[in-house]
C-alpha positions in Angstrom: -20.6 3.3 18.0 -21.0 0.0 16.3 -21.0 -3.0 18.6 -18.6 -4.9 16.4 -16.2 -2.0 16.4 -16.4 -1.7 20.1 -15.8 -5.5 20.6 -12.8 -5.3 18.4 -11.5 -2.0 19.6 -8.3 -3.4 21.1 -7.6 -5.9 18.3 -5.1 -4.6 15.7 -2.7 -6.4 13.4 0.2 -4.2 14.4 3.3 -2.6 12.7 5.5 -5.7 13.0 3.7 -7.3 10.1 4.1 -4.4 7.7 6.2 -4.9 4.5 8.4 -2.1 5.9 9.8 -4.6 8.5 10.4 -7.6 6.3 14.2 -8.3 6.3 14.3 -8.6 2.5 12.8 -5.2 2.0 14.9 -3.2 4.5 17.1 -1.2 2.2 20.3 0.6 3.2 19.4 3.8 1.4 16.2 5.8 1.7 14.4 8.3 -0.5 11.4 10.5 0.1 7.7 10.0 -0.9 5.0 12.7 -0.7 1.4 13.2 -1.8 -0.4 16.3 -3.0 -3.6 14.7 -1.6 -2.5 14.4 2.1 0.4 15.3 4.4 2.3 12.6 6.3 0.3 11.5 9.3 -2.8 13.4 8.2 -6.3 12.2 7.2 -7.2 10.8 3.8 -10.1 12.5 2.1 -13.4 10.6 1.6 -12.6 10.3 -2.1 -9.9 7.8 -1.3 -12.1 5.7 1.0 -14.0 2.6 -0.2 -17.3 2.9 -2.0 -19.0 1.0 0.9 -18.4 3.9 3.2 -19.3 6.7 0.7 -15.9 7.1 -1.0 -14.8 6.5 -4.6 -11.9 3.9 -4.1 -9.6 6.4 -5.8 -6.0 5.9 -4.9 -4.1 9.1 -3.9 -1.5 10.7 -6.1 2.1 10.0 -4.9 5.5 11.4 -5.9 9.0 10.4 -4.8 12.5 11.5 -5.1 14.9 9.4 -7.2 15.5 5.9 -5.9 19.0 4.4 -5.8 20.7 4.4 -9.3 20.7 0.5 -9.5 17.0 0.2 -9.0 15.5 -2.4 -11.4 11.9 -2.0 -10.4 9.7 -0.3 -7.8 7.3 -2.1 -5.5 4.4 -0.1 -4.0 2.5 -1.5 -1.1 -0.3 0.0 0.9 -1.2 -1.7 4.2 -3.5 -1.1 7.2 -1.7 -2.2 10.4 -4.8 -1.3 12.4 -7.1 -3.9 10.8 -8.5 -6.4 13.4 -6.7 -9.2 11.6 -3.7 -11.4 12.1 -1.6 -9.4 9.7 -2.0 -5.9 8.2 -4.6 -5.7 5.5 -3.2 -5.1 2.0 -5.0 -2.3 0.2 -2.8 -2.3 -2.9 0.3 -3.9 -4.5 1.8 -2.6 -7.7 5.1 -3.0 -9.6 6.4 0.2 -11.3 9.0 1.0 -13.9 12.0 2.5 -12.1 11.8 5.6 -14.3 8.4 6.5 -12.9 8.7 9.3 -10.3 5.0 9.5 -9.3 1.5 8.4 -10.0 -1.6 10.5 -10.4 -4.8 10.0 -8.4 -6.6 6.8 -9.5 -3.5 5.3 -11.0 -3.9 2.0 -9.0 -7.4 1.2 -10.5 -7.4 -2.5 -11.6 -9.2 -1.7 -14.8 -7.3 1.4 -15.9 -3.7 1.6 -14.6 -1.4 4.3 -15.9 1.7 3.5 -18.1 4.6 2.0 -16.2 2.3 0.6 -13.4 1.4 -3.1 -13.1 -1.5 -3.3 -10.6 -1.5 -6.7 -8.7 -3.7 -8.6 -6.3 -4.6 -6.8 -3.0 -6.3 -8.2 0.1 -9.5 -8.7 -1.9 -9.4 -8.7 -5.7 -7.0 -6.6 -7.7 -6.1 -2.9 -7.5 -6.5 -0.2 -4.9 -9.1 -0.8 -2.1 -9.9 2.3 -0.3 -10.2 2.4 3.5 -13.4 0.8 4.9 -12.6 0.4 8.6 -15.3 -1.1 10.9 -17.6 1.6 12.3 -16.6 2.4 15.8 -13.1 0.8 15.6 -11.4 4.2 15.6 -8.8 5.7 13.3 -6.8 3.3 11.1 -3.4 4.1 9.7 -2.7 3.5 6.0 1.0 3.0 5.3 2.1 3.8 1.7 5.5 2.0 1.2 7.7 2.2 -1.8 10.7 -0.2 -2.3 13.5 0.1 -4.8 14.2 -3.5 -5.9 17.5 -5.0 -6.9 15.8 -7.2 -9.6 12.4 -7.2 -11.3 9.9 -9.6 -9.8 8.6 -11.8 -12.6 7.2 -14.6 -10.5 6.3 -15.1 -6.8 5.3 -18.2 -4.9 5.6 -20.3 -8.0 3.1 -18.2 -9.9 3.2 -15.3 -12.4 3.1 -11.9 -10.6 -0.4 -11.3 -11.9 -1.9 -14.2 -10.0 0.5 -14.3 -6.9 -0.8 -13.4 -3.5 0.4 -10.2 -2.0 2.6 -11.8 0.6 4.3 -13.9 -2.0 5.2 -10.8 -3.9 6.6 -9.2 -0.8 8.7 -12.2 -0.1 10.1 -12.2 -3.7 11.6 -8.7 -3.7 15.0 -7.5 -2.4 15.3 -3.8 -1.6 18.1 -1.3 -2.2 16.1 1.6 -0.5 12.6 2.5 0.6 10.3 5.5 1.2 7.1 5.8 3.3 4.2 8.1 4.0 1.4 7.4 6.4 -2.2 8.6 6.5 -5.2 8.0 8.7 -8.9 7.4 8.0 -11.7 7.0 10.5 -15.1 6.0 9.5 -17.7 8.5 10.6 
């Protein structure tokens, strides 16, 4: 066990900071999200982990049932509430065309997004950042959250969406509905 992981074992950001709990993103309707790459509350494969821990930083494939009819845009957020930080670590933020009903594996790559997906800033840089929890810190949960927005987000925090920080993007949206699927990853 890593000494750093052991020292930080009881320090976790917690669920309360997740986008899921933001008042502006709590929607009245819900829809379903699934993944062919993992089941809800199961482990993510190494391919989805960060390169630093032997993975490929490849975002999992996701599919979802139709969002509410009035959806103007979809907001996808992936967060780690078990990070030893003040707030959950943001692994990806993307805006999607409301007609998109799923994304293939690797669709959240900053340099090669799929049509209908705008990959935005994450916790470090742009695009999907695979799990890289501290060795010895235990299993971390990765929360994949999809929000059906009432209006498209064109700017956030006084900046264009491409340069806005993740939390400014989360503050800018208003949700009609939402879907969620959770996964775990523990560094060997």
